[in-house]
All heavy atoms as a GROMACS GRO file, in nm:
protein
  565
    1MET      N    1   1.516   0.975  -1.055
    1MET     CA    2   1.401   0.890  -1.049
    1MET      C    3   1.322   0.911  -0.919
    1MET      O    4   1.201   0.895  -0.919
    1MET     CB    5   1.442   0.743  -1.057
    1MET     CG    6   1.490   0.700  -1.190
    1MET     SD    7   1.354   0.710  -1.305
    1MET     CE    8   1.431   0.666  -1.453
    2GLU      N    9   1.391   0.942  -0.811
    2GLU     CA   10   1.324   0.958  -0.683
    2GLU      C   11   1.233   1.080  -0.682
    2GLU      O   12   1.120   1.074  -0.633
    2GLU     CB   13   1.426   0.969  -0.569
    2GLU     CG   14   1.517   0.848  -0.557
    2GLU     CD   15   1.633   0.847  -0.655
    2GLU    OE1   16   1.657   0.951  -0.719
    2GLU    OE2   17   1.698   0.743  -0.667
    3VAL      N   18   1.282   1.190  -0.734
    3VAL     CA   19   1.202   1.312  -0.738
    3VAL      C   20   1.083   1.293  -0.832
    3VAL      O   21   0.971   1.335  -0.801
    3VAL     CB   22   1.290   1.432  -0.781
    3VAL    CG1   23   1.206   1.558  -0.794
    3VAL    CG2   24   1.403   1.454  -0.683
    4ALA      N   25   1.107   1.228  -0.945
    4ALA     CA   26   0.999   1.202  -1.040
    4ALA      C   27   0.893   1.112  -0.976
    4ALA      O   28   0.773   1.133  -0.998
    4ALA     CB   29   1.053   1.138  -1.166
    5SER      N   30   0.935   1.016  -0.898
    5SER     CA   31   0.841   0.928  -0.830
    5SER      C   32   0.755   1.005  -0.731
    5SER      O   33   0.633   0.987  -0.725
    5SER     CB   34   0.917   0.817  -0.757
    5SER     OG   35   0.830   0.743  -0.675
    6LEU      N   36   0.817   1.093  -0.654
    6LEU     CA   37   0.743   1.172  -0.556
    6LEU      C   38   0.644   1.267  -0.624
    6LEU      O   39   0.529   1.279  -0.584
    6LEU     CB   40   0.839   1.249  -0.467
    6LEU     CG   41   0.778   1.323  -0.349
    6LEU    CD1   42   0.706   1.226  -0.257
    6LEU    CD2   43   0.884   1.398  -0.274
    7ILE      N   44   0.689   1.333  -0.729
    7ILE     CA   45   0.600   1.426  -0.801
    7ILE      C   46   0.484   1.352  -0.865
    7ILE      O   47   0.369   1.395  -0.856
    7ILE     CB   48   0.681   1.508  -0.904
    7ILE    CG1   49   0.775   1.604  -0.832
    7ILE    CG2   50   0.588   1.583  -0.998
    7ILE    CD1   51   0.872   1.674  -0.922
    8CYS      N   52   0.512   1.240  -0.931
    8CYS     CA   53   0.405   1.163  -0.993
    8CYS      C   54   0.311   1.105  -0.887
    8CYS      O   55   0.191   1.093  -0.910
    8CYS     CB   56   0.463   1.050  -1.078
    8CYS     SG   57   0.540   1.107  -1.229
    9GLY      N   58   0.365   1.070  -0.771
    9GLY     CA   59   0.281   1.020  -0.663
    9GLY      C   60   0.186   1.126  -0.611
    9GLY      O   61   0.069   1.098  -0.583
   10ILE      N   62   0.234   1.248  -0.598
   10ILE     CA   63   0.148   1.357  -0.553
   10ILE      C   64   0.043   1.390  -0.659
   10ILE      O   65  -0.075   1.407  -0.629
   10ILE     CB   66   0.232   1.481  -0.517
   10ILE    CG1   67   0.317   1.453  -0.393
   10ILE    CG2   68   0.144   1.603  -0.495
   10ILE    CD1   69   0.422   1.558  -0.365
   11LEU      N   70   0.085   1.399  -0.784
   11LEU     CA   71  -0.008   1.431  -0.892
   11LEU      C   72  -0.099   1.313  -0.927
   11LEU      O   73  -0.199   1.332  -0.997
   11LEU     CB   74   0.068   1.476  -1.016
   11LEU     CG   75   0.146   1.607  -1.003
   11LEU    CD1   76   0.223   1.636  -1.132
   11LEU    CD2   77   0.053   1.721  -0.969
   12GLY      N   78  -0.065   1.195  -0.878
   12GLY     CA   79  -0.144   1.076  -0.907
   12GLY      C   80  -0.282   1.079  -0.847
   12GLY      O   81  -0.371   1.004  -0.888
   13PHE      N   82  -0.304   1.166  -0.749
   13PHE     CA   83  -0.438   1.177  -0.691
   13PHE      C   84  -0.530   1.257  -0.783
   13PHE      O   85  -0.652   1.246  -0.772
   13PHE     CB   86  -0.432   1.246  -0.554
   13PHE     CG   87  -0.371   1.158  -0.448
   13PHE    CD1   88  -0.243   1.178  -0.404
   13PHE    CD2   89  -0.443   1.052  -0.396
   13PHE    CE1   90  -0.188   1.098  -0.308
   13PHE    CE2   91  -0.390   0.970  -0.299
   13PHE     CZ   92  -0.260   0.993  -0.254
   14PHE      N   93  -0.474   1.337  -0.870
   14PHE     CA   94  -0.553   1.423  -0.958
   14PHE      C   95  -0.550   1.377  -1.103
   14PHE      O   96  -0.628   1.425  -1.184
   14PHE     CB   97  -0.503   1.567  -0.949
   14PHE     CG   98  -0.496   1.617  -0.808
   14PHE    CD1   99  -0.374   1.635  -0.746
   14PHE    CD2  100  -0.612   1.643  -0.736
   14PHE    CE1  101  -0.367   1.680  -0.616
   14PHE    CE2  102  -0.606   1.688  -0.606
   14PHE     CZ  103  -0.483   1.707  -0.546
   15SER      N  104  -0.458   1.290  -1.136
   15SER     CA  105  -0.447   1.238  -1.272
   15SER      C  106  -0.391   1.096  -1.261
   15SER      O  107  -0.334   1.060  -1.160
   15SER     CB  108  -0.354   1.326  -1.356
   15SER     OG  109  -0.223   1.319  -1.305
   16PRO      N  110  -0.407   1.017  -1.364
   16PRO     CA  111  -0.359   0.879  -1.355
   16PRO      C  112  -0.207   0.863  -1.375
   16PRO      O  113  -0.161   0.782  -1.454
   16PRO     CB  114  -0.437   0.807  -1.465
   16PRO     CG  115  -0.488   0.912  -1.555
   16PRO     CD  116  -0.491   1.040  -1.480
   17LEU      N  117  -0.130   0.939  -1.300
   17LEU     CA  118   0.016   0.927  -1.306
   17LEU      C  119   0.069   0.832  -1.199
   17LEU      O  120   0.191   0.816  -1.186
   17LEU     CB  121   0.082   1.064  -1.286
   17LEU     CG  122   0.069   1.163  -1.400
   17LEU    CD1  123   0.126   1.298  -1.360
   17LEU    CD2  124   0.141   1.112  -1.523
   18SER      N  125  -0.019   0.770  -1.123
   18SER     CA  126   0.028   0.685  -1.015
   18SER      C  127   0.105   0.563  -1.064
   18SER      O  128   0.192   0.515  -0.993
   18SER     CB  129  -0.087   0.640  -0.926
   18SER     OG  130  -0.209   0.655  -0.984
   19ILE      N  131   0.076   0.517  -1.183
   19ILE     CA  132   0.151   0.403  -1.236
   19ILE      C  133   0.298   0.442  -1.258
   19ILE      O  134   0.388   0.364  -1.226
   19ILE     CB  135   0.087   0.354  -1.368
   19ILE    CG1  136  -0.054   0.302  -1.339
   19ILE    CG2  137   0.171   0.248  -1.435
   19ILE    CD1  138  -0.134   0.269  -1.460
   20LEU      N  139   0.321   0.564  -1.308
   20LEU     CA  140   0.459   0.610  -1.324
   20LEU      C  141   0.528   0.627  -1.189
   20LEU      O  142   0.647   0.600  -1.176
   20LEU     CB  143   0.461   0.742  -1.401
   20LEU     CG  144   0.423   0.735  -1.547
   20LEU    CD1  145   0.422   0.875  -1.607
   20LEU    CD2  146   0.519   0.646  -1.623
   21ALA      N  147   0.454   0.671  -1.088
   21ALA     CA  148   0.511   0.686  -0.954
   21ALA      C  149   0.555   0.551  -0.900
   21ALA      O  150   0.661   0.540  -0.836
   21ALA     CB  151   0.410   0.751  -0.861
   22ILE      N  152   0.475   0.447  -0.924
   22ILE     CA  153   0.511   0.313  -0.878
   22ILE      C  154   0.637   0.265  -0.950
   22ILE      O  155   0.730   0.211  -0.887
   22ILE     CB  156   0.394   0.216  -0.900
   22ILE    CG1  157   0.276   0.256  -0.810
   22ILE    CG2  158   0.436   0.073  -0.874
   22ILE    CD1  159   0.147   0.184  -0.840
   23ILE      N  160   0.644   0.286  -1.080
   23ILE     CA  161   0.761   0.242  -1.158
   23ILE      C  162   0.886   0.317  -1.116
   23ILE      O  163   0.990   0.257  -1.087
   23ILE     CB  164   0.733   0.259  -1.309
   23ILE    CG1  165   0.622   0.164  -1.354
   23ILE    CG2  166   0.860   0.237  -1.390
   23ILE    CD1  167   0.572   0.191  -1.493
   24PHE      N  168   0.878   0.451  -1.111
   24PHE     CA  169   0.994   0.530  -1.073
   24PHE      C  170   1.036   0.502  -0.929
   24PHE      O  171   1.156   0.500  -0.897
   24PHE     CB  172   0.968   0.679  -1.090
   24PHE     CG  173   0.952   0.722  -1.233
   24PHE    CD1  174   0.874   0.831  -1.266
   24PHE    CD2  175   1.016   0.655  -1.336
   24PHE    CE1  176   0.860   0.873  -1.397
   24PHE    CE2  177   1.002   0.694  -1.468
   24PHE     CZ  178   0.924   0.803  -1.498
   25GLY      N  179   0.940   0.481  -0.839
   25GLY     CA  180   0.972   0.450  -0.701
   25GLY      C  181   1.043   0.317  -0.687
   25GLY      O  182   1.137   0.303  -0.608
   26ALA      N  183   0.999   0.218  -0.763
   26ALA     CA  184   1.064   0.087  -0.758
   26ALA      C  185   1.207   0.096  -0.810
   26ALA      O  186   1.298   0.034  -0.753
   26ALA     CB  187   0.984  -0.015  -0.838
   27ILE      N  188   1.227   0.172  -0.914
   27ILE     CA  189   1.363   0.190  -0.967
   27ILE      C  190   1.449   0.264  -0.866
   27ILE      O  191   1.564   0.227  -0.841
   27ILE     CB  192   1.359   0.264  -1.103
   27ILE    CG1  193   1.294   0.177  -1.210
   27ILE    CG2  194   1.500   0.305  -1.146
   27ILE    CD1  195   1.266   0.250  -1.339
   28GLY      N  196   1.394   0.369  -0.805
   28GLY     CA  197   1.469   0.447  -0.707
   28GLY      C  198   1.502   0.370  -0.581
   28GLY      O  199   1.609   0.388  -0.522
   29MET      N  200   1.413   0.281  -0.539
   29MET     CA  201   1.439   0.201  -0.420
   29MET      C  202   1.542   0.092  -0.447
   29MET      O  203   1.607   0.045  -0.355
   29MET     CB  204   1.310   0.138  -0.368
   29MET     CG  205   1.218   0.235  -0.303
   29MET     SD  206   1.076   0.158  -0.222
   29MET     CE  207   0.996   0.072  -0.356
   30GLY      N  208   1.554   0.051  -0.572
   30GLY     CA  209   1.645  -0.057  -0.606
   30GLY      C  210   1.791  -0.017  -0.611
   30GLY      O  211   1.879  -0.102  -0.610
   31ARG      N  212   1.820   0.110  -0.613
   31ARG     CA  213   1.959   0.156  -0.621
   31ARG      C  214   2.029   0.143  -0.486
   31ARG      O  215   1.971   0.171  -0.381
   31ARG     CB  216   1.965   0.300  -0.667
   31ARG     CG  217   1.915   0.320  -0.807
   31ARG     CD  218   1.927   0.463  -0.847
   31ARG     NE  219   1.878   0.483  -0.984
   31ARG     CZ  220   1.867   0.600  -1.041
   31ARG    NH1  221   1.901   0.709  -0.976
   31ARG    NH2  222   1.824   0.609  -1.164
   32LYS      N  223   2.152   0.103  -0.487
   32LYS     CA  224   2.231   0.088  -0.364
   32LYS      C  225   2.288   0.222  -0.321
   32LYS      O  226   2.323   0.306  -0.403
   32LYS     CB  227   2.346  -0.012  -0.386
   32LYS     CG  228   2.300  -0.149  -0.427
   32LYS     CD  229   2.231  -0.217  -0.312
   32LYS     CE  230   2.190  -0.357  -0.355
   32LYS     NZ  231   2.106  -0.420  -0.259
   33ASP      N  232   2.301   0.242  -0.190
   33ASP     CA  233   2.358   0.363  -0.131
   33ASP      C  234   2.296   0.489  -0.188
   33ASP      O  235   2.364   0.581  -0.234
   33ASP     CB  236   2.511   0.367  -0.151
   33ASP     CG  237   2.578   0.250  -0.082
   33ASP    OD1  238   2.526   0.208   0.024
   33ASP    OD2  239   2.682   0.204  -0.131
   34ASN      N  240   2.164   0.494  -0.184
   34ASN     CA  241   2.090   0.606  -0.241
   34ASN      C  242   2.049   0.700  -0.128
   34ASN      O  243   1.970   0.662  -0.041
   34ASN     CB  244   1.967   0.553  -0.316
   34ASN     CG  245   1.896   0.661  -0.393
   34ASN    OD1  246   1.935   0.776  -0.390
   34ASN    ND2  247   1.792   0.622  -0.462
   35PRO      N  248   2.098   0.824  -0.128
   35PRO     CA  249   2.059   0.916  -0.021
   35PRO      C  250   1.915   0.965  -0.032
   35PRO      O  251   1.859   1.015   0.064
   35PRO     CB  252   2.156   1.033  -0.037
   35PRO     CG  253   2.199   1.029  -0.179
   35PRO     CD  254   2.196   0.883  -0.219
   36LYS      N  255   1.854   0.949  -0.148
   36LYS     CA  256   1.716   0.994  -0.168
   36LYS      C  257   1.618   0.877  -0.166
   36LYS      O  258   1.510   0.884  -0.222
   36LYS     CB  259   1.704   1.067  -0.301
   36LYS     CG  260   1.785   1.194  -0.308
   36LYS     CD  261   1.766   1.262  -0.441
   36LYS     CE  262   1.850   1.387  -0.451
   36LYS     NZ  263   1.835   1.450  -0.582
   37ARG      N  264   1.656   0.771  -0.098
   37ARG     CA  265   1.571   0.651  -0.093
   37ARG      C  266   1.436   0.681  -0.029
   37ARG      O  267   1.334   0.624  -0.068
   37ARG     CB  268   1.643   0.541  -0.018
   37ARG     CG  269   1.570   0.410  -0.016
   37ARG     CD  270   1.654   0.302   0.052
   37ARG     NE  271   1.576   0.184   0.079
   37ARG     CZ  272   1.570   0.080  -0.001
   37ARG    NH1  273   1.638   0.082  -0.114
   37ARG    NH2  274   1.498  -0.024   0.030
   38GLY      N  275   1.432   0.770   0.069
   38GLY     CA  276   1.306   0.806   0.134
   38GLY      C  277   1.208   0.869   0.039
   38GLY      O  278   1.087   0.845   0.048
   39MET      N  279   1.257   0.950  -0.054
   39MET     CA  280   1.169   1.010  -0.154
   39MET      C  281   1.114   0.903  -0.247
   39MET      O  282   0.996   0.910  -0.288
   39MET     CB  283   1.245   1.115  -0.234
   39MET     CG  284   1.282   1.237  -0.154
   39MET     SD  285   1.382   1.352  -0.248
   39MET     CE  286   1.260   1.422  -0.354
   40ALA      N  287   1.195   0.803  -0.280
   40ALA     CA  288   1.149   0.695  -0.366
   40ALA      C  289   1.041   0.613  -0.296
   40ALA      O  290   0.940   0.576  -0.358
   40ALA     CB  291   1.266   0.605  -0.406
   41ILE      N  292   1.060   0.587  -0.167
   41ILE     CA  293   0.960   0.511  -0.092
   41ILE      C  294   0.830   0.590  -0.082
   41ILE      O  295   0.720   0.535  -0.100
   41ILE     CB  296   1.015   0.474   0.047
   41ILE    CG1  297   1.130   0.376   0.034
   41ILE    CG2  298   0.905   0.417   0.137
   41ILE    CD1  299   1.205   0.349   0.162
   42ALA      N  300   0.841   0.720  -0.052
   42ALA     CA  301   0.722   0.804  -0.041
   42ALA      C  302   0.647   0.810  -0.175
   42ALA      O  303   0.524   0.801  -0.178
   42ALA     CB  304   0.761   0.944   0.003
   43GLY      N  305   0.720   0.825  -0.284
   43GLY     CA  306   0.656   0.827  -0.416
   43GLY      C  307   0.590   0.695  -0.449
   43GLY      O  308   0.480   0.692  -0.505
   44PHE      N  309   0.656   0.585  -0.412
   44PHE     CA  310   0.600   0.452  -0.436
   44PHE      C  311   0.469   0.434  -0.358
   44PHE      O  312   0.368   0.389  -0.414
   44PHE     CB  313   0.701   0.345  -0.397
   44PHE     CG  314   0.656   0.205  -0.424
   44PHE    CD1  315   0.667   0.151  -0.551
   44PHE    CD2  316   0.601   0.127  -0.324
   44PHE    CE1  317   0.626   0.022  -0.577
   44PHE    CE2  318   0.559  -0.001  -0.348
   44PHE     CZ  319   0.571  -0.055  -0.475
   45VAL      N  320   0.471   0.470  -0.231
   45VAL     CA  321   0.352   0.455  -0.147
   45VAL      C  322   0.239   0.544  -0.197
   45VAL      O  323   0.123   0.501  -0.206
   45VAL     CB  324   0.385   0.485   0.000
   45VAL    CG1  325   0.260   0.495   0.084
   45VAL    CG2  326   0.479   0.379   0.056
   46LEU      N  327   0.270   0.670  -0.230
   46LEU     CA  328   0.168   0.759  -0.285
   46LEU      C  329   0.113   0.706  -0.418
   46LEU      O  330  -0.006   0.721  -0.447
   46LEU     CB  331   0.223   0.900  -0.304
   46LEU     CG  332   0.245   0.981  -0.176
   46LEU    CD1  333   0.316   1.111  -0.209
   46LEU    CD2  334   0.114   1.007  -0.107
   47GLY      N  335   0.200   0.646  -0.497
   47GLY     CA  336   0.156   0.588  -0.624
   47GLY      C  337   0.060   0.472  -0.603
   47GLY      O  338  -0.042   0.461  -0.672
   48VAL      N  339   0.089   0.386  -0.505
   48VAL     CA  340   0.000   0.274  -0.476
   48VAL      C  341  -0.134   0.324  -0.424
   48VAL      O  342  -0.240   0.277  -0.467
   48VAL     CB  343   0.067   0.176  -0.376
   48VAL    CG1  344  -0.032   0.074  -0.325
   48VAL    CG2  345   0.186   0.107  -0.439
   49VAL      N  346  -0.130   0.420  -0.332
   49VAL     CA  347  -0.254   0.476  -0.278
   49VAL      C  348  -0.335   0.544  -0.388
   49VAL      O  349  -0.457   0.527  -0.397
   49VAL     CB  350  -0.224   0.572  -0.161
   49VAL    CG1  351  -0.348   0.648  -0.119
   49VAL    CG2  352  -0.164   0.497  -0.044
   50GLY      N  353  -0.268   0.620  -0.473
   50GLY     CA  354  -0.337   0.686  -0.584
   50GLY      C  355  -0.396   0.587  -0.682
   50GLY      O  356  -0.507   0.605  -0.732
   51PHE      N  357  -0.323   0.480  -0.710
   51PHE     CA  358  -0.372   0.378  -0.802
   51PHE      C  359  -0.497   0.310  -0.746
   51PHE      O  360  -0.595   0.289  -0.818
   51PHE     CB  361  -0.263   0.274  -0.829
   51PHE     CG  362  -0.303   0.168  -0.926
   51PHE    CD1  363  -0.308   0.194  -1.061
   51PHE    CD2  364  -0.338   0.040  -0.882
   51PHE    CE1  365  -0.346   0.097  -1.152
   51PHE    CE2  366  -0.377  -0.057  -0.971
   51PHE     CZ  367  -0.380  -0.029  -1.106
   52VAL      N  368  -0.495   0.278  -0.617
   52VAL     CA  369  -0.611   0.215  -0.554
   52VAL      C  370  -0.729   0.312  -0.554
   52VAL      O  371  -0.843   0.271  -0.581
   52VAL     CB  372  -0.576   0.168  -0.411
   52VAL    CG1  373  -0.700   0.127  -0.335
   52VAL    CG2  374  -0.476   0.054  -0.416
   53ALA      N  375  -0.704   0.440  -0.528
   53ALA     CA  376  -0.811   0.539  -0.528
   53ALA      C  377  -0.873   0.551  -0.667
   53ALA      O  378  -0.996   0.558  -0.680
   53ALA     CB  379  -0.758   0.675  -0.481
   54TRP      N  380  -0.790   0.554  -0.770
   54TRP     CA  381  -0.843   0.561  -0.907
   54TRP      C  382  -0.921   0.435  -0.943
   54TRP      O  383  -1.024   0.442  -1.010
   54TRP     CB  384  -0.730   0.584  -1.009
   54TRP     CG  385  -0.700   0.728  -1.028
   54TRP    CD1  386  -0.600   0.799  -0.970
   54TRP    CD2  387  -0.772   0.821  -1.108
   54TRP    NE1  388  -0.605   0.930  -1.010
   54TRP    CE2  389  -0.710   0.946  -1.096
   54TRP    CE3  390  -0.884   0.811  -1.190
   54TRP    CZ2  391  -0.756   1.059  -1.161
   54TRP    CZ3  392  -0.929   0.924  -1.256
   54TRP    CH2  393  -0.865   1.046  -1.241
   55ALA      N  394  -0.873   0.318  -0.899
   55ALA     CA  395  -0.943   0.194  -0.928
   55ALA      C  396  -1.080   0.192  -0.862
   55ALA      O  397  -1.180   0.152  -0.924
   55ALA     CB  398  -0.860   0.074  -0.882
   56ILE      N  399  -1.087   0.237  -0.737
   56ILE     CA  400  -1.216   0.244  -0.668
   56ILE      C  401  -1.308   0.342  -0.737
   56ILE      O  402  -1.428   0.315  -0.756
   56ILE     CB  403  -1.195   0.281  -0.519
   56ILE    CG1  404  -1.128   0.165  -0.446
   56ILE    CG2  405  -1.326   0.319  -0.453
   56ILE    CD1  406  -1.084   0.198  -0.306
   57PHE      N  407  -1.255   0.455  -0.778
   57PHE     CA  408  -1.336   0.555  -0.848
   57PHE      C  409  -1.392   0.499  -0.978
   57PHE      O  410  -1.511   0.517  -1.009
   57PHE     CB  411  -1.254   0.681  -0.877
   57PHE     CG  412  -1.325   0.780  -0.963
   57PHE    CD1  413  -1.428   0.857  -0.912
   57PHE    CD2  414  -1.289   0.796  -1.096
   57PHE    CE1  415  -1.495   0.949  -0.992
   57PHE    CE2  416  -1.355   0.887  -1.177
   57PHE     CZ  417  -1.459   0.964  -1.124
   58ILE      N  418  -1.311   0.430  -1.056
   58ILE     CA  419  -1.356   0.375  -1.184
   58ILE      C  420  -1.463   0.268  -1.162
   58ILE      O  421  -1.564   0.266  -1.232
   58ILE     CB  422  -1.236   0.321  -1.265
   58ILE    CG1  423  -1.151   0.439  -1.313
   58ILE    CG2  424  -1.281   0.235  -1.381
   58ILE    CD1  425  -1.020   0.401  -1.375
   59VAL      N  426  -1.441   0.180  -1.064
   59VAL     CA  427  -1.540   0.076  -1.036
   59VAL      C  428  -1.671   0.140  -0.990
   59VAL      O  429  -1.779   0.100  -1.035
   59VAL     CB  430  -1.486  -0.022  -0.930
   59VAL    CG1  431  -1.597  -0.113  -0.878
   59VAL    CG2  432  -1.373  -0.105  -0.988
   60TYR      N  433  -1.663   0.239  -0.903
   60TYR     CA  434  -1.784   0.308  -0.857
   60TYR      C  435  -1.855   0.376  -0.973
   60TYR      O  436  -1.977   0.369  -0.985
   60TYR     CB  437  -1.748   0.410  -0.749
   60TYR     CG  438  -1.866   0.493  -0.706
   60TYR    CD1  439  -1.963   0.439  -0.622
   60TYR    CD2  440  -1.881   0.624  -0.750
   60TYR    CE1  441  -2.073   0.515  -0.583
   60TYR    CE2  442  -1.989   0.700  -0.711
   60TYR     CZ  443  -2.085   0.645  -0.628
   60TYR     OH  444  -2.193   0.719  -0.590
   61PHE      N  445  -1.780   0.442  -1.060
   61PHE     CA  446  -1.839   0.513  -1.173
   61PHE      C  447  -1.909   0.416  -1.268
   61PHE      O  448  -2.021   0.442  -1.313
   61PHE     CB  449  -1.730   0.591  -1.247
   61PHE     CG  450  -1.780   0.671  -1.363
   61PHE    CD1  451  -1.849   0.790  -1.342
   61PHE    CD2  452  -1.759   0.629  -1.494
   61PHE    CE1  453  -1.897   0.864  -1.448
   61PHE    CE2  454  -1.805   0.702  -1.600
   61PHE     CZ  455  -1.874   0.821  -1.578
   62VAL      N  456  -1.846   0.304  -1.297
   62VAL     CA  457  -1.906   0.205  -1.386
   62VAL      C  458  -2.032   0.147  -1.323
   62VAL      O  459  -2.135   0.132  -1.390
   62VAL     CB  460  -1.804   0.094  -1.421
   62VAL    CG1  461  -1.871  -0.023  -1.489
   62VAL    CG2  462  -1.694   0.151  -1.510
   63GLN      N  463  -2.026   0.116  -1.194
   63GLN     CA  464  -2.144   0.062  -1.127
   63GLN      C  465  -2.258   0.164  -1.126
   63GLN      O  466  -2.374   0.128  -1.146
   63GLN     CB  467  -2.110   0.022  -0.983
   63GLN     CG  468  -2.023  -0.100  -0.973
   63GLN     CD  469  -2.095  -0.224  -1.021
   63GLN    OE1  470  -2.215  -0.240  -1.004
   63GLN    NE2  471  -2.020  -0.313  -1.085
   64TYR      N  472  -2.225   0.289  -1.102
   64TYR     CA  473  -2.328   0.394  -1.101
   64TYR      C  474  -2.392   0.408  -1.240
   64TYR      O  475  -2.514   0.419  -1.252
   64TYR     CB  476  -2.266   0.527  -1.058
   64TYR     CG  477  -2.364   0.641  -1.060
   64TYR    CD1  478  -2.453   0.659  -0.954
   64TYR    CD2  479  -2.368   0.730  -1.166
   64TYR    CE1  480  -2.545   0.762  -0.956
   64TYR    CE2  481  -2.459   0.834  -1.168
   64TYR     CZ  482  -2.548   0.849  -1.063
   64TYR     OH  483  -2.638   0.952  -1.066
   65LYS      N  484  -2.310   0.408  -1.343
   65LYS     CA  485  -2.363   0.424  -1.479
   65LYS      C  486  -2.447   0.303  -1.520
   65LYS      O  487  -2.544   0.318  -1.593
   65LYS     CB  488  -2.249   0.444  -1.580
   65LYS     CG  489  -2.189   0.582  -1.573
   65LYS     CD  490  -2.294   0.684  -1.610
   65LYS     CE  491  -2.237   0.821  -1.620
   65LYS     NZ  492  -2.337   0.921  -1.655
   66GLN      N  493  -2.410   0.184  -1.475
   66GLN     CA  494  -2.488   0.067  -1.509
   66GLN      C  495  -2.623   0.065  -1.438
   66GLN      O  496  -2.723   0.021  -1.493
   66GLN     CB  497  -2.412  -0.061  -1.477
   66GLN     CG  498  -2.302  -0.090  -1.574
   66GLN     CD  499  -2.229  -0.219  -1.541
   66GLN    OE1  500  -2.247  -0.277  -1.435
   66GLN    NE2  501  -2.142  -0.262  -1.631
   67SER      N  502  -2.626   0.116  -1.316
   67SER     CA  503  -2.751   0.111  -1.241
   67SER      C  504  -2.844   0.227  -1.278
   67SER      O  505  -2.966   0.214  -1.267
   67SER     CB  506  -2.724   0.114  -1.091
   67SER     OG  507  -2.664   0.236  -1.054
   68HIS      N  508  -2.790   0.340  -1.322
   68HIS     CA  509  -2.873   0.455  -1.357
   68HIS      C  510  -2.884   0.478  -1.507
   68HIS      O  511  -2.952   0.570  -1.550
   68HIS     CB  512  -2.816   0.582  -1.292
   68HIS     CG  513  -2.833   0.584  -1.144
   68HIS    ND1  514  -2.747   0.520  -1.060
   68HIS    CD2  515  -2.928   0.640  -1.066
   68HIS    CE1  516  -2.786   0.537  -0.936
   68HIS    NE2  517  -2.897   0.609  -0.936
   69GLY      N  518  -2.818   0.401  -1.585
   69GLY     CA  519  -2.822   0.417  -1.730
   69GLY      C  520  -2.723   0.523  -1.775
   69GLY      O  521  -2.688   0.614  -1.701
   70PHE      N  522  -2.677   0.511  -1.897
   70PHE     CA  523  -2.580   0.605  -1.949
   70PHE      C  524  -2.642   0.739  -1.983
   70PHE      O  525  -2.579   0.843  -1.977
   70PHE     CB  526  -2.508   0.548  -2.071
   70PHE     CG  527  -2.407   0.444  -2.035
   70PHE    CD1  528  -2.434   0.310  -2.048
   70PHE    CD2  529  -2.283   0.482  -1.985
   70PHE    CE1  530  -2.341   0.215  -2.014
   70PHE    CE2  531  -2.189   0.387  -1.952
   70PHE     CZ  532  -2.218   0.254  -1.966
   71TYR      N  533  -2.768   0.738  -2.023
   71TYR     CA  534  -2.836   0.862  -2.061
   71TYR      C  535  -2.967   0.871  -1.982
   71TYR      O  536  -3.073   0.834  -2.033
   71TYR     CB  537  -2.864   0.864  -2.211
   71TYR     CG  538  -2.739   0.857  -2.293
   71TYR    CD1  539  -2.703   0.740  -2.360
   71TYR    CD2  540  -2.654   0.967  -2.302
   71TYR    CE1  541  -2.588   0.735  -2.434
   71TYR    CE2  542  -2.538   0.961  -2.376
   71TYR     CZ  543  -2.507   0.844  -2.443
   71TYR     OH  544  -2.392   0.839  -2.515
   72PRO      N  545  -2.961   0.919  -1.860
   72PRO     CA  546  -3.086   0.928  -1.782
   72PRO      C  547  -3.181   1.032  -1.844
   72PRO      O  548  -3.138   1.128  -1.905
   72PRO     CB  549  -3.040   0.971  -1.643
   72PRO     CG  550  -2.907   1.036  -1.666
   72PRO     CD  551  -2.847   0.970  -1.786
   73SER      N  552  -3.309   1.010  -1.824
   73SER     CA  553  -3.407   1.104  -1.880
   73SER      C  554  -3.403   1.234  -1.802
   73SER      O  555  -3.379   1.238  -1.683
   73SER     CB  556  -3.547   1.043  -1.874
   73SER     OG  557  -3.580   1.016  -1.739
   74LEU      N  558  -3.427   1.343  -1.872
   74LEU     CA  559  -3.422   1.474  -1.810
   74LEU      C  560  -3.552   1.509  -1.749
   74LEU      O  561  -3.652   1.524  -1.761
   74LEU     CB  562  -3.376   1.579  -1.911
   74LEU     CG  563  -3.236   1.556  -1.963
   74LEU    CD1  564  -3.206   1.658  -2.072
   74LEU    CD2  565  -3.136   1.571  -1.851
   0.00000   0.00000   0.00000
């Protein structure tokens, strides 16, 4: 789960996999005596940052489309 969290966190900046990074990171951090806990934390943090970046992008895109129209004249 830790490696999957880190990979999804890294890829979350380019695709909406950040939600999986958050889930896998939370599961990985919850395990006791885990030697890969740092990878789970890193994946979780990258997932949160990626999720916030995607949310800002979507809000900006929707606002832009509403102010300029969906089909601007050529």
